[in-house]
PAFIBA-969195 format. One record per residue (C-alpha): residue number from 1; x, y, z. Coordinates in nm, 3 decimals, decimal comma, padded with zeros to 5 digits, always signed. Last residue first. Example, Ala and Ser with C-alpha at 12.3 -4.5 7.8 and 13.67 -1.06 7.14 Angstrom:
// residues 2
    nr        c1        c2        c3
     2   +01,367   -00,106   +00,714
     1   +01,230   -00,450   +00,780
//
This chain:
// residues 69
    nr        c1        c2        c3
    69   +07,675   -16,128   -02,641
    68   +07,557   -16,341   -02,354
    67   +07,712   -16,206   -02,034
    66   +07,402   -15,987   -02,002
    65   +07,202   -16,290   -01,888
    64   +06,858   -16,243   -02,042
    63   +06,749   -16,606   -02,067
    62   +06,375   -16,554   -02,020
    61   +06,298   -16,618   -02,387
    60   +06,507   -16,935   -02,376
    59   +06,850   -17,083   -02,450
    58   +07,059   -16,779   -02,542
    57   +07,395   -16,902   -02,663
    56   +07,668   -16,929   -02,396
    55   +07,765   -17,293   -02,458
    54   +07,784   -17,222   -02,833
    53   +07,579   -17,463   -03,045
    52   +07,625   -17,527   -03,416
    51   +07,994   -17,612   -03,379
    50   +08,201   -17,432   -03,641
    49   +08,282   -17,551   -03,992
    48   +08,219   -17,208   -04,145
    47   +07,914   -17,324   -04,343
    46   +07,768   -17,486   -04,029
    45   +07,828   -17,170   -03,824
    44   +07,660   -16,959   -04,092
    43   +07,357   -17,190   -04,096
    42   +07,334   -17,176   -03,715
    41   +07,349   -16,795   -03,729
    40   +07,074   -16,787   -03,991
    39   +06,858   -17,017   -03,778
    38   +06,916   -16,786   -03,481
    37   +06,808   -16,477   -03,680
    36   +06,502   -16,652   -03,824
    35   +06,399   -16,733   -03,467
    34   +06,388   -17,091   -03,340
    33   +06,591   -17,014   -03,027
    32   +06,593   -16,639   -02,964
    31   +06,904   -16,455   -03,080
    30   +07,133   -16,366   -02,788
    29   +07,430   -16,513   -02,969
    28   +07,768   -16,664   -02,879
    27   +08,075   -16,572   -03,079
    26   +08,351   -16,801   -03,205
    25   +08,706   -16,886   -03,092
    24   +08,627   -16,819   -02,723
    23   +08,413   -17,132   -02,709
    22   +08,707   -17,352   -02,805
    21   +08,662   -17,544   -03,129
    20   +08,686   -17,923   -03,164
    19   +08,747   -18,032   -03,518
    18   +08,443   -18,115   -03,726
    17   +08,323   -18,477   -03,743
    16   +08,268   -18,618   -04,091
    15   +08,094   -18,959   -04,109
    14   +07,908   -18,891   -04,436
    13   +08,213   -18,811   -04,646
    12   +08,062   -18,802   -04,995
    11   +08,245   -18,488   -05,111
    10   +07,926   -18,279   -05,090
     9   +07,878   -18,426   -04,742
     8   +08,224   -18,306   -04,637
     7   +08,155   -17,958   -04,774
     6   +07,833   -17,933   -04,572
     5   +08,002   -18,067   -04,257
     4   +08,242   -17,776   -04,287
     3   +08,616   -17,778   -04,351
     2   +08,784   -17,516   -04,135
     1   +08,909   -17,203   -04,304
//
C-alpha cells in the first residue's frame, strides 16, 4: 500500500508528496462535489495514498458525462 499524507504527518514528515498515480490505477466518481459521498471518497483516497482528484471526477451538477463512472 502506498504511504498516505496522513501517515507522513503522523510521522512528522510535513513535506510529503505522494507518488504519481496514473488515472487508470484508481476510480473516478460521479458523486457531486461537496456531497457527503464525495467527501468520503476524498477521505478514502487520502488514507490510501492516492491523489484526491481524479481527472474524470464529476465537477458540477450538470456534469453528466456517462464516461464518468
